[in-house]
Z-matrix of the N, CA and C atoms (Angstrom, degrees):
N
C 1 1.459
C 2 1.528 1 108.40
N 3 1.305 2 116.12 1 135.17
C 4 1.458 3 122.10 2 179.55
C 5 1.523 4 109.91 3 -89.53
N 6 1.326 5 116.45 4 96.04
C 7 1.461 6 121.08 5 -176.42
C 8 1.521 7 112.45 6 -68.46
N 9 1.315 8 117.81 7 -33.70
C 10 1.473 9 119.28 8 -178.87
C 11 1.518 10 111.32 9 -67.84
N 12 1.329 11 117.90 10 -33.90
C 13 1.464 12 121.37 11 179.04
C 14 1.522 13 113.16 12 -66.11
N 15 1.323 14 115.81 13 -20.70
C 16 1.460 15 119.65 14 178.57
C 17 1.539 16 110.93 15 -72.18
N 18 1.310 17 117.18 16 -31.27
C 19 1.460 18 121.23 17 -175.42
C 20 1.525 19 113.33 18 -105.52
N 21 1.314 20 116.83 19 -27.33
C 22 1.464 21 120.40 20 -177.45
C 23 1.519 22 108.79 21 -155.65
N 24 1.341 23 115.35 22 126.90
C 25 1.462 24 118.41 23 178.44
C 26 1.520 25 110.82 24 -103.11
N 27 1.337 26 115.84 25 -58.27
C 28 1.458 27 118.99 26 175.98
C 29 1.523 28 109.81 27 -164.37
N 30 1.305 29 115.11 28 165.00
C 31 1.472 30 120.67 29 -178.64
C 32 1.521 31 111.62 30 -68.41
N 33 1.300 32 117.30 31 -31.11
C 34 1.464 33 120.59 32 -179.11
C 35 1.533 34 111.04 33 -60.27
N 36 1.327 35 117.24 34 -42.48
C 37 1.467 36 121.08 35 178.58
C 38 1.518 37 111.75 36 -64.10
N 39 1.325 38 116.54 37 -40.35
C 40 1.468 39 120.17 38 179.15
C 41 1.529 40 111.21 39 -66.48
N 42 1.321 41 115.92 40 -43.69
C 43 1.470 42 119.78 41 -179.87
C 44 1.520 43 110.75 42 -65.94
N 45 1.353 44 117.21 43 -41.35
C 46 1.467 45 120.56 44 176.86
C 47 1.522 46 110.77 45 -59.49
N 48 1.329 47 117.22 46 -47.01
C 49 1.463 48 120.87 47 179.90
C 50 1.524 49 110.81 48 -60.36
N 51 1.319 50 116.93 49 -41.87
C 52 1.454 51 121.44 50 -179.95
C 53 1.533 52 111.49 51 -64.77
N 54 1.313 53 117.34 52 -50.38
C 55 1.474 54 121.51 53 -177.39
C 56 1.523 55 110.75 54 -67.47
N 57 1.324 56 116.70 55 -50.45
C 58 1.466 57 120.19 56 -178.71
C 59 1.526 58 110.07 57 -65.40
N 60 1.318 59 117.56 58 -36.65
C 61 1.461 60 120.63 59 178.82
C 62 1.510 61 112.60 60 -61.43
N 63 1.320 62 116.18 61 -46.85
C 64 1.469 63 120.40 62 179.22
C 65 1.530 64 110.09 63 -63.66
N 66 1.326 65 117.35 64 -45.24
C 67 1.471 66 120.75 65 -178.54
C 68 1.540 67 112.05 66 -68.36
N 69 1.335 68 116.74 67 -40.79
C 70 1.473 69 119.98 68 179.15
C 71 1.525 70 110.50 69 -66.60
N 72 1.329 71 115.84 70 -40.93
C 73 1.466 72 119.65 71 177.98
C 74 1.533 73 110.12 72 -62.03
N 75 1.310 74 116.61 73 -46.02
C 76 1.469 75 120.38 74 176.99
C 77 1.513 76 111.46 75 -59.95
N 78 1.317 77 116.87 76 -39.89
C 79 1.466 78 121.47 77 179.47
C 80 1.525 79 111.08 78 -63.11
N 81 1.333 80 116.70 79 -47.14
C 82 1.471 81 118.84 80 -177.97
C 83 1.532 82 110.89 81 -67.35
N 84 1.320 83 117.61 82 -37.58
C 85 1.470 84 120.09 83 176.82
C 86 1.529 85 110.07 84 -62.44
N 87 1.326 86 116.84 85 -45.21
C 88 1.469 87 120.88 86 178.70
C 89 1.527 88 111.03 87 -60.93
N 90 1.336 89 116.39 88 -48.13
C 91 1.462 90 120.27 89 179.68
C 92 1.528 91 111.90 90 -60.41
N 93 1.321 92 116.61 91 -41.03
C 94 1.471 93 120.05 92 -179.29
C 95 1.528 94 111.19 93 -68.30
N 96 1.319 95 117.25 94 -36.93
C 97 1.481 96 120.24 95 177.22
C 98 1.528 97 110.01 96 -65.42
N 99 1.313 98 117.13 97 -40.21
C 100 1.465 99 121.42 98 179.66
C 101 1.530 100 110.41 99 -67.70
N 102 1.332 101 116.64 100 -41.82
C 103 1.470 102 120.29 101 -173.75
C 104 1.523 103 113.81 102 -76.52
N 105 1.312 104 118.80 103 -21.03
C 106 1.461 105 120.82 104 176.89
C 107 1.511 106 113.58 105 99.81
N 108 1.317 107 114.94 106 172.99
C 109 1.467 108 122.98 107 -173.54
C 110 1.518 109 112.99 108 -65.23
N 111 1.306 110 117.69 109 -30.98
C 112 1.459 111 121.31 110 -173.73
C 113 1.527 112 112.62 111 -63.80
N 114 1.329 113 117.89 112 -26.44
C 115 1.454 114 120.48 113 -174.73
C 116 1.517 115 112.46 114 -56.61
N 117 1.321 116 118.69 115 -39.58
C 118 1.460 117 121.10 116 -179.23
C 119 1.518 118 113.57 117 -103.90
N 120 1.330 119 117.25 118 7.47
C 121 1.462 120 119.63 119 177.26
C 122 1.519 121 108.72 120 -70.91
N 123 1.299 122 116.57 121 134.26
C 124 1.461 123 120.07 122 179.10
C 125 1.530 124 108.48 123 -98.66
N 126 1.333 125 115.34 124 66.97
C 127 1.457 126 120.45 125 -177.16
C 128 1.524 127 112.08 126 -83.89
N 129 1.315 128 117.02 127 -22.66
C 130 1.456 129 120.27 128 179.20
C 131 1.529 130 109.12 129 -156.34
N 132 1.309 131 116.58 130 179.98
C 133 1.460 132 120.93 131 -176.16
C 134 1.525 133 111.67 132 -62.39
N 135 1.311 134 117.42 133 -38.30
C 136 1.459 135 120.98 134 -179.94
C 137 1.529 136 110.79 135 -61.07
N 138 1.327 137 116.79 136 -43.47
C 139 1.459 138 120.72 137 178.70
C 140 1.533 139 110.97 138 -61.71
N 141 1.308 140 116.59 139 -40.24
C 142 1.462 141 120.91 140 178.78
C 143 1.525 142 110.69 141 -63.46
N 144 1.326 143 117.36 142 -42.58
C 145 1.461 144 121.39 143 179.61
C 146 1.531 145 110.36 144 -61.27
N 147 1.325 146 117.28 145 -42.89
C 148 1.460 147 120.17 146 179.49
C 149 1.523 148 110.83 147 -64.71
N 150 1.318 149 117.81 148 -41.27
C 151 1.465 150 121.41 149 178.48
C 152 1.531 151 110.70 150 -61.12
N 153 1.316 152 117.06 151 -44.83
C 154 1.468 153 120.94 152 178.47
C 155 1.529 154 110.06 153 -65.59
N 156 1.320 155 117.46 154 -40.94
C 157 1.471 156 121.03 155 179.32
C 158 1.530 157 111.23 156 -63.40
N 159 1.320 158 117.56 157 -37.70
C 160 1.464 159 120.25 158 176.90
C 161 1.531 160 110.75 159 -62.65
N 162 1.319 161 116.58 160 -44.89
C 163 1.460 162 120.47 161 178.61
C 164 1.522 163 111.86 162 -63.90
N 165 1.298 164 116.56 163 -41.35
C 166 1.456 165 121.16 164 179.52
C 167 1.528 166 110.93 165 -65.39
N 168 1.317 167 115.78 166 -41.57
C 169 1.465 168 120.19 167 178.66
C 170 1.520 169 110.89 168 -64.77
N 171 1.320 170 116.59 169 -42.74
C 172 1.459 171 120.37 170 178.68
C 173 1.534 172 110.71 171 -61.00
N 174 1.321 173 117.38 172 -42.84
C 175 1.468 174 119.34 173 179.70
C 176 1.522 175 111.12 174 -66.83
N 177 1.333 176 117.17 175 -36.34
C 178 1.468 177 119.53 176 178.02
C 179 1.529 178 110.59 177 -64.86
N 180 1.321 179 117.18 178 -41.05
C 181 1.465 180 121.01 179 178.35
C 182 1.530 181 109.95 180 -60.44
N 183 1.328 182 115.83 181 -42.23
C 184 1.464 183 120.51 182 -177.62
C 185 1.528 184 112.77 183 -68.16
N 186 1.301 185 117.80 184 -41.67
C 187 1.460 186 120.58 185 -167.30
C 188 1.524 187 115.65 186 -104.12
N 189 1.313 188 118.69 187 -15.86
C 190 1.454 189 120.06 188 -178.19
C 191 1.528 190 109.63 189 -104.69
N 192 1.298 191 115.29 190 111.27
C 193 1.459 192 120.00 191 -178.33
C 194 1.518 193 112.28 192 -64.88
N 195 1.320 194 117.77 193 -20.56
C 196 1.460 195 120.95 194 -179.63
C 197 1.526 196 112.20 195 -73.88
N 198 1.337 197 117.37 196 -10.86
C 199 1.464 198 120.89 197 179.31
C 200 1.520 199 108.50 198 -103.92
N 201 1.335 200 115.50 199 114.30
C 202 1.465 201 120.52 200 178.71
C 203 1.532 202 109.09 201 -74.47
N 204 1.322 203 115.00 202 155.61
C 205 1.467 204 119.86 203 179.83
C 206 1.528 205 111.42 204 -57.53
N 207 1.322 206 117.18 205 -41.05
C 208 1.476 207 120.37 206 -179.82
C 209 1.527 208 110.97 207 -62.19
N 210 1.327 209 117.53 208 -42.04
C 211 1.469 210 121.16 209 177.28
C 212 1.525 211 110.73 210 -63.87
N 213 1.318 212 115.82 211 -42.63
C 214 1.459 213 119.85 212 179.24
C 215 1.517 214 112.05 213 -65.14
N 216 1.326 215 116.68 214 -42.16
C 217 1.464 216 120.45 215 178.52
C 218 1.524 217 110.13 216 -63.25
N 219 1.334 218 116.68 217 -39.60
C 220 1.461 219 120.15 218 176.56
C 221 1.526 220 110.78 219 -62.89
N 222 1.335 221 117.28 220 -41.87
C 223 1.469 222 120.80 221 179.00
C 224 1.535 223 110.87 222 -63.27
N 225 1.337 224 116.96 223 -44.49
C 226 1.469 225 120.28 224 177.55
C 227 1.528 226 110.42 225 -61.52
N 228 1.325 227 115.58 226 -46.63
C 229 1.466 228 119.83 227 179.33
C 230 1.518 229 112.13 228 -61.00
N 231 1.333 230 116.86 229 -39.48
C 232 1.461 231 121.10 230 179.34
C 233 1.528 232 110.83 231 -64.23
N 234 1.336 233 117.58 232 -44.57
C 235 1.466 234 120.35 233 178.08
C 236 1.529 235 111.36 234 -60.61
N 237 1.322 236 116.03 235 -43.82
C 238 1.464 237 120.16 236 -179.46
C 239 1.525 238 110.60 237 -67.94
N 240 1.327 239 117.62 238 -40.80
C 241 1.470 240 120.83 239 177.31
C 242 1.529 241 110.99 240 -62.73
N 243 1.328 242 117.50 241 -43.48
C 244 1.469 243 120.31 242 179.25
C 245 1.526 244 110.66 243 -63.94
N 246 1.329 245 117.12 244 -40.68
C 247 1.470 246 120.72 245 176.45
C 248 1.522 247 110.01 246 -60.43
N 249 1.329 248 115.88 247 -44.58
C 250 1.464 249 120.40 248 179.38
C 251 1.530 250 110.43 249 -61.11
N 252 1.321 251 117.44 250 -46.96
C 253 1.467 252 120.90 251 -178.28
C 254 1.525 253 111.97 252 -64.00
N 255 1.326 254 116.71 253 -41.21
C 256 1.473 255 120.04 254 179.17
C 257 1.525 256 110.49 255 -64.79
N 258 1.324 257 117.45 256 -45.60
C 259 1.465 258 119.04 257 -179.51
C 260 1.527 259 110.68 258 -69.60
N 261 1.327 260 117.88 259 -36.22
C 262 1.464 261 122.08 260 176.88
C 263 1.525 262 109.84 261 -59.76
N 264 1.327 263 116.45 262 -47.95
C 265 1.468 264 120.77 263 -179.82
C 266 1.525 265 111.64 264 -67.94
N 267 1.317 266 117.87 265 -38.47
C 268 1.466 267 119.70 266 -177.39
C 269 1.525 268 112.22 267 -69.35
N 270 1.327 269 117.28 268 -28.71
C 271 1.462 270 120.46 269 177.60
C 272 1.534 271 110.50 270 -73.96
N 273 1.321 272 117.05 271 -29.57
C 274 1.462 273 121.17 272 -174.02
C 275 1.528 274 114.70 273 -101.15
N 276 1.331 275 117.54 274 -15.01
C 277 1.461 276 120.45 275 -176.28
C 278 1.520 277 109.07 276 -137.06
N 279 1.323 278 115.39 277 103.14
C 280 1.469 279 121.88 278 -173.51
C 281 1.538 280 114.11 279 -57.63
N 282 1.348 281 119.41 280 -42.56
C 283 1.474 282 117.68 281 178.49
C 284 1.535 283 112.80 282 -59.27
N 285 1.319 284 116.53 283 -36.87
C 286 1.463 285 120.01 284 177.32
C 287 1.520 286 110.31 285 -66.78
N 288 1.317 287 116.64 286 -40.67
C 289 1.469 288 121.23 287 179.22
C 290 1.524 289 110.59 288 -60.25
N 291 1.327 290 117.48 289 -38.32
C 292 1.466 291 120.17 290 179.72
C 293 1.523 292 112.31 291 -65.68
N 294 1.340 293 116.29 292 -31.42
C 295 1.457 294 120.28 293 178.45
C 296 1.525 295 110.46 294 -72.59
N 297 1.321 296 117.07 295 -40.12
C 298 1.458 297 122.47 296 -173.98
C 299 1.521 298 112.64 297 -82.82
N 300 1.318 299 116.93 298 -39.32
C 301 1.475 300 121.13 299 -174.58
C 302 1.518 301 111.48 300 -106.30
N 303 1.305 302 115.13 301 147.40
C 304 1.459 303 118.84 302 172.45
C 305 1.529 304 108.11 303 -91.66
N 306 1.288 305 115.81 304 151.75
C 307 1.460 306 121.33 305 178.96
C 308 1.525 307 109.63 306 -89.03
N 309 1.322 308 118.11 307 149.40
C 310 1.468 309 120.05 308 173.92
C 311 1.529 310 110.55 309 -60.72
N 312 1.337 311 116.41 310 150.69
C 313 1.462 312 121.77 311 -178.39
C 314 1.522 313 109.96 312 -124.67
N 315 1.309 314 116.17 313 131.33
C 316 1.458 315 122.19 314 177.15
C 317 1.528 316 108.75 315 -76.58
N 318 1.335 317 116.73 316 119.10
C 319 1.465 318 121.92 317 -178.29
C 320 1.525 319 113.13 318 -101.46
N 321 1.335 320 116.68 319 -24.09
C 322 1.464 321 120.67 320 178.96
C 323 1.516 322 108.33 321 -153.41
N 324 1.352 323 115.11 322 147.78
C 325 1.457 324 120.07 323 177.56
C 326 1.517 325 109.07 324 -148.03
N 327 1.320 326 114.73 325 137.61
C 328 1.470 327 122.06 326 176.32
C 329 1.527 328 112.57 327 50.92
N 330 1.330 329 115.99 328 46.06
C 331 1.459 330 120.39 329 174.19
C 332 1.510 331 115.85 330 78.60
N 333 1.346 332 118.38 331 14.32
C 334 1.465 333 120.41 332 -179.88
C 335 1.530 334 109.54 333 -138.59
N 336 1.329 335 115.99 334 143.53
C 337 1.455 336 120.62 335 177.59
C 338 1.515 337 111.06 336 -72.80
N 339 1.311 338 116.82 337 148.81
C 340 1.470 339 123.79 338 171.79
C 341 1.530 340 105.40 339 -97.47
N 342 1.314 341 116.50 340 89.84
C 343 1.462 342 122.34 341 -170.03
C 344 1.521 343 113.57 342 -59.44
N 345 1.317 344 117.76 343 -42.45
C 346 1.475 345 120.25 344 -179.58
C 347 1.528 346 111.23 345 -61.12
N 348 1.314 347 115.24 346 -46.10
C 349 1.470 348 119.83 347 180.00
C 350 1.522 349 110.61 348 -63.54
N 351 1.321 350 116.78 349 -39.79
C 352 1.464 351 119.88 350 -179.80
C 353 1.528 352 111.04 351 -65.27
N 354 1.324 353 117.08 352 -40.43
C 355 1.464 354 120.17 353 177.63
C 356 1.524 355 110.91 354 -66.07
N 357 1.330 356 116.05 355 -43.71
C 358 1.465 357 120.84 356 179.71
C 359 1.531 358 111.53 357 -60.68
N 360 1.325 359 116.93 358 -37.40
C 361 1.473 360 121.78 359 -178.70
C 362 1.527 361 112.70 360 -91.56
N 363 1.356 362 116.45 361 -1.39
C 364 1.467 363 123.16 362 179.31
C 365 1.527 364 111.78 363 58.20
N 366 1.329 365 115.32 364 48.47
C 367 1.466 366 122.60 365 177.14
C 368 1.516 367 107.82 366 -113.33
N 369 1.323 368 117.07 367 128.37
C 370 1.462 369 120.95 368 179.09
C 371 1.530 370 109.78 369 -86.22
N 372 1.330 371 115.46 370 160.96
C 373 1.463 372 119.78 371 176.81
C 374 1.522 373 110.58 372 -62.43
N 375 1.318 374 117.41 373 -36.29
C 376 1.465 375 120.37 374 178.41
C 377 1.529 376 111.54 375 -61.95
N 378 1.333 377 116.94 376 -41.50
C 379 1.468 378 120.28 377 177.86
C 380 1.524 379 110.60 378 -64.93
N 381 1.318 380 115.96 379 -41.72
C 382 1.462 381 120.04 380 179.40
C 383 1.531 382 110.47 381 -65.64
N 384 1.318 383 116.83 382 -42.13
C 385 1.466 384 120.42 383 178.84
C 386 1.528 385 111.64 384 -63.84
N 387 1.309 386 116.37 385 -35.00
C 388 1.465 387 120.11 386 176.22
C 389 1.526 388 110.81 387 -62.04
N 390 1.330 389 116.85 388 -43.85
C 391 1.465 390 121.00 389 177.93
C 392 1.527 391 110.65 390 -65.64
N 393 1.320 392 116.43 391 -36.58
C 394 1.470 393 120.98 392 178.89
C 395 1.529 394 109.96 393 -65.19
N 396 1.319 395 116.40 394 -44.55
C 397 1.472 396 119.80 395 177.66
C 398 1.528 397 111.07 396 -63.56
N 399 1.309 398 117.05 397 -37.34
C 400 1.472 399 120.72 398 177.93
C 401 1.520 400 111.88 399 -63.14
N 402 1.329 401 115.93 400 -24.95
C 403 1.463 402 120.90 401 178.67
C 404 1.520 403 112.60 402 -85.77
N 405 1.346 404 117.09 403 -3.70
C 406 1.459 405 120.55 404 176.24
C 407 1.511 406 114.98 405 103.92
N 408 1.305 407 118.01 406 2.04
C 409 1.467 408 120.70 407 178.85
C 410 1.528 409 109.40 408 -94.93
N 411 1.322 410 115.39 409 163.48
C 412 1.458 411 119.79 410 178.39
C 413 1.519 412 112.14 411 -98.15
N 414 1.323 413 117.33 412 -20.02
C 415 1.456 414 119.35 413 -178.10
C 416 1.512 415 112.07 414 -168.43
N 417 1.308 416 115.38 415 -179.81
C 418 1.463 417 122.66 416 -176.25
C 419 1.524 418 111.87 417 -63.32
N 420 1.323 419 118.06 418 -29.44
C 421 1.463 420 121.33 419 -178.07
C 422 1.532 421 112.12 420 -62.20
N 423 1.319 422 117.24 421 -23.38
C 424 1.466 423 121.46 422 -177.55
C 425 1.528 424 113.00 423 -91.09
N 426 1.336 425 116.90 424 4.83
C 427 1.463 426 120.94 425 -173.99
C 428 1.528 427 111.59 426 -99.17
N 429 1.329 428 115.17 427 128.18
C 430 1.466 429 120.48 428 170.70
C 431 1.526 430 108.29 429 -78.58
N 432 1.346 431 116.10 430 -49.80
C 433 1.460 432 120.79 431 172.60
C 434 1.518 433 110.56 432 -154.70
N 435 1.332 434 114.70 433 153.78
C 436 1.457 435 122.92 434 175.22
C 437 1.518 436 106.62 435 -129.29
N 438 1.346 437 116.41 436 127.98
C 439 1.458 438 121.35 437 -175.11
C 440 1.524 439 109.66 438 -122.78
N 441 1.339 440 116.49 439 134.58
C 442 1.453 441 122.07 440 168.75
C 443 1.523 442 105.86 441 -88.09
N 444 1.319 443 115.70 442 111.49
C 445 1.462 444 121.08 443 -174.72
C 446 1.529 445 111.15 444 -76.95
N 447 1.314 446 116.22 445 167.55
C 448 1.462 447 122.23 446 -178.75
C 449 1.514 448 113.00 447 -59.94
N 450 1.325 449 117.27 448 -27.55
C 451 1.465 450 120.28 449 -178.91
C 452 1.527 451 112.92 450 -89.99
N 453 1.336 452 117.54 451 4.19
C 454 1.460 453 121.51 452 177.53
C 455 1.518 454 114.55 453 93.68
N 456 1.323 455 117.74 454 -5.96
C 457 1.460 456 119.56 455 176.90
C 458 1.525 457 109.43 456 -83.92
N 459 1.324 458 115.47 457 160.36
C 460 1.463 459 120.25 458 176.80
C 461 1.516 460 108.79 459 -112.38
N 462 1.324 461 115.50 460 135.64
C 463 1.462 462 119.71 461 176.60
C 464 1.520 463 108.80 462 -124.82
N 465 1.317 464 114.44 463 140.66
C 466 1.459 465 120.51 464 -176.40
C 467 1.518 466 110.18 465 -122.26
N 468 1.312 467 115.15 466 145.03
C 469 1.454 468 121.98 467 169.73
C 470 1.528 469 105.74 468 -114.85
N 471 1.308 470 115.49 469 127.37
C 472 1.457 471 119.83 470 -175.66
C 473 1.522 472 110.74 471 -92.37
N 474 1.323 473 114.52 472 149.11
C 475 1.465 474 120.36 473 177.41
C 476 1.519 475 110.03 474 -69.11
N 477 1.299 476 115.16 475 152.04
C 478 1.476 477 118.89 476 175.10
C 479 1.518 478 108.39 477 -73.59
N 480 1.335 479 117.12 478 162.94
C 481 1.462 480 122.20 479 -179.04
C 482 1.526 481 111.40 480 -59.71
N 483 1.320 482 117.40 481 -35.88
C 484 1.466 483 121.26 482 -179.87
C 485 1.534 484 110.47 483 -67.34
N 486 1.335 485 117.13 484 -36.41
C 487 1.462 486 120.51 485 -179.12
C 488 1.533 487 110.91 486 -72.27
N 489 1.341 488 117.64 487 -29.95
C 490 1.470 489 120.88 488 -179.00
C 491 1.519 490 111.31 489 -73.77
N 492 1.339 491 116.39 490 -42.75
C 493 1.458 492 121.55 491 -176.27
C 494 1.517 493 110.41 492 -121.93
N 495 1.347 494 116.99 493 82.45
C 496 1.464 495 118.14 494 179.52
C 497 1.518 496 110.67 495 -64.25
N 498 1.327 497 115.50 496 133.17
C 499 1.457 498 119.90 497 -177.43
C 500 1.492 499 112.38 498 -97.13
């Protein structure tokens, strides 16, 4: 086994990684500034996939010598352009938006879980209770509603004190 090859192969590889890394990083920053804030917003599952794909593409450009900087920049630009086109179309055409985005789901209302919705969304009561506690409540009885948002987070609205303890 070649132990030295595990830690260092040659200076050319290090210099390539350094030069291509700086240029690829500059390219992605420039592309993201041009494309706007929405490109990296994690508003739904599609946005998350694009963000992960951008990171994966950037790492491939850095570490795979078979990928030239120009090819990598084109791949980054293509991902950002596709994200822009999808979000552009989804804002202007509601049927397309329904295909691309998931709708929020009501998981609990008025102190009770919506069991069918929770099963459909594969959310356990323990997960829902964790989100409820994160919102400052102690249990389901204190919840006006709990929603599974399009981005996978849960948001809760708590009942007022008068609604919890009717006098």
